[in-house]
C-alpha positions, 0 to 999 in steps of 0.5 A, a space after each residue: 208693225 200696227 196696233 190693232 187698238 189704235 191704228 189708222 192707214 192712210 193712203 192717197 190715190 190717184 186714177 180714172 176711177 170712182 170709189 164705191 167700196 172699201 173693205 179693211 182686212 188684218 193680214 196674218 203677216 202682222 207687218 202688213 195691212 191689205 186694202 182691196 178696192 173695187 173701181 168702175 169706170 169713172 170720166 174724170 181723173 181724181 185723187 182720193 183719200 181712203 183711211 182703214 182702220 184696223 179690226 180686232 178681229 183678225 188673226 189671234 193666238 192662245 196665252 196659256 199660263 201653268 202653276 205650280 208650288 215650290 215642291 212643283 204641285 200643281 196649284 188650282 185657284 190661282 188667278 192671272 190677267 194678261 195684260 196689253 202693256 208693262 205697267 199691267 193696268 187695269 184698263 188694259 187687260 185682255 183677259 182673265 186666266 184661272 189655274 184649275 185642278 192640274 195647274 193648267 189655265 184656260 187659254 185667252 186668246 189675244 190679237 197676234 198684231 201685238 208685239 208683246 203681252 204682259 201675264 201678271 198674278 192678281 190671287 195666289 192659291 189659298 196658303 201660298 205668296 203672291 208672285 210679284 213679277 211681271 211676265 212678258 210674252 212674245 207674240 211675233 217670235 214665239 207664236 207656233 203652228 197650232 196658234 199658242 206660244 210658249 207657255 208661261 210657268 208661275 211657282 209660288 213659295 207657301 206662307 210661313 208663320 211662325 207662332 211662339 208662346 212665351 214666358 214674359 220673364 225669359 223669353 223661354 217657351 211654355 207648354 199648355 196655353 191653349 191658342 186659336 187664330 182667327 181670320 178676318 171673318 172671325 172663323 177659327 183657322 188653328 186651334 191647339 195646346 201648346 207644346 214647348 215649341 214654335 208651331 210652324 204654319 206652313 202654307 196654311 194661312 193667307 199672304 195678305 190676309 189678316 188674323 187674330 192670335 188669342 188665348 183660351 187658357 193659360 198655363 197653370 200660374 199664368 195670367 191669360 195674355 193680351 189678343 194679338 193681330 198680325 198681317 201675313 207677309 206676300 215675301 214668303 219669309 219666315 214671319 214669327 208672331 210672339 205672345 208671352 204670358 206673364 206669371 200670376 202675382 195675386 193671391 185669390 181664389 174662386 170656386 165655381 160650383 156647377 149644378 144640373 137640374 131637371 123639374 127642378 130637381 138634380 139630375 146626373 149627366 155627362 158633359 162638358 161645360 165653361 166658365 171664365 171670369 171677366 172685368 165688367 158687368 157685360 162679361 165682354 173683357 175676359 181676365 182668366 182662362 176658360 176653365 172647363 167644367 166636366 161633369 161625368 154622370 153626376 149632378 155637379 162639378 168644381 172648377 177654381 181660379 187660382 192666384 187672383 189679384 184683388 179686385 172685382 170680377 164677374 163670373 159667366 158661364 161660356 162655350 169653350 172659346 170663352 164667349 158668354 153662352 145665352 140662356 137659349 142654348 143648350 139648356 133651359 135656363 142659365 141661374 147664377 149665384 154670387 156671380 159678382 166676386 170681390 176678393 180682398 185680403 181680408 176675403 181672399 177666397 170666395 164662391 160662386 154658383 151656377 145651376 144649368 135647368 135642362 130638358 133631358 131625353 126620357 130615360 137618361 136619368 141615373 139614379 142610386 141609393 144610399 143607406 144610413 145605419 144608426 147606432 147609439 153608445 151610452 158609456 161605450 156600450 150599446 143603450 136602447 134609447 126612444 128618441 128620433 134622429 134626423 139625417 140629410 144629404 148635401 151637395 155641397 162640403 159646407 153642408 148649406 144646399 140640401 140634396 133633393 132627398 130632403 130630411 130622413 127621420 129615424 125613430 128608435 122606440 126603446 132600440 139601440 140602433 136602426 137604418 133609413 135609406 134615400 132612394 132615387 138619388 142622382 149620380 154624383 157626390 154627396 155629404 152626409 150629416 145628422 141634423 135637426 128636423 129642419 136639416 141643419 146639421 147638429 153642432 156642439 149642443 147635441 146630446 150626442 158625439 156624433 161619429 160618421 165613418 164617410 162624411 162624403 161619398 160618390 154614387 155612380 153606375 160602379 157605386 150605385 148603393 152605398 152605406 154610411 154608418 153614424 154612431 151616437 155616443 155619451 158618457 153619463 155617470 151612474 147612479 147609487 140605485 143603478 150601481 146597486 142594480 148591476 151588483 144584485 145582478 151579479 150575483 144573480 148571474 154568479 161572478 167566475 173569479 177565485 174566491 180562495 186567495 180572498 178568504 186567506 188574505 181575509 184570515 190573515 188580516 183577522 189574525 194580525 188584528 188579534 195579535 196587534 190588539 193582544 200586545 196593546 192590551 198587555 202594554 195597557 196593563 203595565 
């Protein structure tokens, strides 16, 4: 048998001839080498040696490979090497085969002078396990008349990865955690919320590739878990990746208030923003869930982080995966007020403010009206006064951040009631208060007791015209002149009270007094 890569044939020929040319040719019979000599007449006999090297361009056959899944579905993208040695050394590779959408690979032609060639899978299709076997293809005994040999059929099993999200203490599966898986290039390949069962990924991850499992939001009452890195096995067996969450143990709480402004005015939008807490000033080490800030036809919303251990936190606005956003993303600028928060037993709650300055298209702005009706009572009776009262709308419950509508003044001139209207007020939640002329809410030193029928309200498309009633009341002692005036007024207007019983009582009382006086006089005379 001739090895077409290295074989040499040496022949010794005796006779009266001269060798003028030697031609080598590989026969279609793998066990025979044909050598042809061209002779000329010669005057003397001599012996010559001829060395013939086999050429690899002789007869060839096609090696074919097909690829299918364990469920017999054709697989595209599998790559195979065809080798001349069983060790499948790269230097001995004769060709490469890649399967198409039908699972069939383009044949590789190899010299029939090889007794055997060897096929090995180099790259499995995505989501499938690499077949580690080396397949032997016999050329001499399996060659067909059409120049092909028996096809090598390979079957790949899928990768099987199960993700388990567990309670740290009990080991039970927990619900409500948002998890993502990223590949080695940082691309998100899976994103889901746990439902109390293991997440089964069959044929979705690549064997031999390394991935990271990251928690975006932990279930309520749990701390965020550390990221887990894992490499998908190549053996096709089920691989379980476990991430555990610990129960939160802190008593701290941080409320993050979101406001949206355009041209330095509050503006109603419908969008979802995100925020998270970090342990470093650069906001690279996230220590909380990513919490959505859902703004719906409003200028504001609030997110609350609960059960926080005491310590220092840094508030940032992020994308939905916890990456800190830049000021050049979807907003003109991003302003964070009180973004560094220190929680202690003495100060276990805190507030932070995120203000987004946006640039919205024309016609996006939505607003309504708020009317304040004012009534003044003295001794529970409507009373005419000459005075000026002030009102304002606020965007926070503590009435420390005034809305853009400013302070409205209501001047009563010998009247007991009146009203003012705030116009062009963006949709959203507001808090109303009676204030001084500078917009500072009145306190207990105010002359009147203030009653507001609803201190907060939601301005929306369904409720874009809101009315709030405010009553000012006080009690005053009557002066002597006021009492006499009331009596005179009663006489002038008439009194419908029956007087006959009173007259009878008066006559009886007078008779009794006379009787008692007479008896006393008689006793004195005695």
